[in-house]
N, C-alpha and C positions, 0 to 999 in steps of 0.2 A: 302522802306518797303518790296519790293519783296525779297531782300536778307535775311532779318530777317524772313520773312514768310517761305522761303525755309529751313532755319536752324531749325526753330521750327517744321516744318513738318518732317524733317529728324530725329530730336531728338525724336519726337513722335513715329515714326516708330521703332526706337531703343528701346524705353521704352516698346512698345507693344510686341516686340520680347522677351525682357527680362521677361516681365510679363507672357507670354505664357510658356516660359521655366520654370519659377518658379511654375506656376500652374501645369505643368506636372511633377514637381519634378525633372526636368532635369537641373536645374541651380546648378552647382557645387559651393562649398564654394570657394570664391575668395575675392580679395581685391579691386575689381573694380565695380561690379554690384550686385544689390540685397540689401536686408536689412542687413546692416553690423554694428552691435553693439557688445560690449563684450558678451552679453548674446546670441546673434545669432551666433557668431563666435566660441563659446565654443566647438561645435561639428558639424559634418555633418548633423546629425538629427535635431538639433536646427536650423541650417541654412535652411534646407529644409522645416521644419514646418513653420518658419517665412515667407519665401518667398511664400509658397503655400497659407498661410493665407492672405498675403498682395497682392497677384496677382490680385484679382478683382479690387482693388483700383488702382494698378499700370496700369492695362489695361485701366481703365477709365481715368486716368491722361494722358496716351499716346494718347488716342483718343481725349481728350480735346486739347492737343497740336496740333494734326493733323487738327482738325476742326478750331481752332483759326488761325492756319497758313494758311489754305485754304481760310478762310473768309478774312483774311488780304490781300491775293494775289489778290482777285477779287473785294474787296469792295472799295468804294471811300475812299480817304485819311482820311477824318474826321471819318469815321467808323472804318477804319483799325487801326487808332491810339488809339482806345479804345479797339477793339476786341483782338488785340495781347497781350497787357499787362494783360487785364482782364482774358483771357484764360489761360495765363501762371500762374498767381497768383492762380486762382481757381484750376488748375491742381496741383500746388505745395501743396495746402492745402489738396487735395484729396490724394496725394502721401504720405504726412506726416501722415495723418490719417491711411493709410494702413500700414505704417511703425510701428506706435504705436501699432496697432492691431497685427502685426506680432511679435513684440518684446514680447508682453504679451503672445502670444501663445507659443513662444519659452521658456519663463520663466516657463510656466505651464507644459511644457513637462518634462518627467522624465530624 
């Protein structure tokens, strides 16, 4: 479980970094990171708006990854086997909610 915990913590750190860049408006339009749908990829402004809107959710998802990975690393096996998947699923739900909100903001933008 330690290996999985380390991977989840590292993924969480990457998500937090991307969220901060998006919040600051410094995440360039790309095909690898951020909210990427046809409506957000139509322009640099749409991409920036979507990722700035989704950033708080992305940040929360990244922090959930980090916490669930850390708990998994130090908790007894029976607790870790619940903490890791639960944290990842909850983080995914939060991230998707942020993506939906970001897409709506991009669509509303001129």
